[in-house]
C-alpha positions as CSV (number, residue, x, y, z in Angstrom):
1,M,9.0,7.2,-9.3
2,A,11.4,6.4,-12.1
3,I,11.8,10.0,-13.2
4,A,11.4,11.7,-9.8
5,I,14.1,13.6,-8.0
6,I,13.1,12.0,-4.7
7,P,15.7,9.3,-3.7
8,W,14.5,5.7,-3.8
9,W,15.3,5.2,-0.1
10,V,12.9,8.0,0.9
11,V,10.2,6.3,-1.2
12,L,11.0,2.9,0.4
13,I,10.8,4.4,3.9
14,W,7.4,6.0,3.0
15,A,6.1,2.7,1.5
16,V,7.1,0.7,4.6
17,F,5.6,3.3,7.0
18,A,2.3,3.6,5.2
19,T,1.9,-0.1,4.8
20,V,2.7,-0.8,8.4
21,F,0.4,2.0,9.5
22,Y,-2.6,0.7,7.4
23,V,-2.1,-2.8,8.6
24,W,-2.0,-1.7,12.2
25,R,-4.8,0.8,11.8
26,Y,-7.1,-1.6,10.1
27,R,-6.0,-4.8,11.9
28,K,-9.6,-5.9,12.5
29,V,-10.3,-6.0,8.7
30,D,-10.1,-9.6,7.5
31,S,-8.9,-8.8,4.0
32,L,-5.7,-7.2,5.4
33,K,-4.7,-10.5,6.9
34,N,-4.0,-11.7,3.4
35,P,-0.2,-11.3,2.6
36,L,-0.9,-10.7,-1.1
37,I,-3.0,-7.7,-0.3
38,I,-0.3,-6.4,2.1
39,I,2.3,-6.8,-0.7
40,G,0.0,-5.1,-3.1
41,L,-0.6,-2.2,-0.7
42,F,3.2,-1.9,-0.3
43,A,3.6,-1.8,-4.1
44,L,0.9,0.8,-4.4
45,H,2.7,3.0,-2.0
46,M,6.1,2.4,-3.6
47,F,5.1,3.1,-7.2
48,F,2.5,5.8,-6.7
49,F,4.5,7.7,-4.0
50,A,2.9,11.2,-4.3
51,W,-0.7,10.0,-4.8
52,S,-0.5,7.5,-1.9
53,A,0.9,10.2,0.4
54,L,-1.9,12.6,-0.6
55,I,-4.6,9.9,-0.2
56,F,-3.1,8.8,3.1
57,I,-3.3,12.4,4.5
58,L,-6.8,13.0,3.1
59,I,-8.2,9.7,4.6
60,E,-6.7,10.4,8.0
61,L,-8.0,14.0,8.0
62,V,-11.5,12.8,7.1
63,R,-11.4,10.1,9.8
64,Y,-10.2,12.7,12.4
65,N,-13.0,15.2,11.5
66,I,-15.6,12.4,11.7
67,A,-14.3,11.3,15.1
68,K,-14.1,14.9,16.3
69,K,-17.8,15.5,15.3
70,K,-18.9,12.4,17.1
71,K,-17.3,13.5,20.4
72,E,-18.9,17.0,20.3
73,P,-22.0,17.3,22.4
């Protein structure tokens, strides 16, 4: 992020969105109730902006395709 052209506030918005999304999506997972893990997740999204965005999209696509296949008769 230090040498990226993307403004820091865009990265901050992404990190907050992705962290809140994961905490909400996986709210039944016990490990995400630990504040240190949530802070670590935020830091991961903040410092590895492009990789976290790519992984976020890939995970959600895989989850969508799995759910879609389960609903098909």
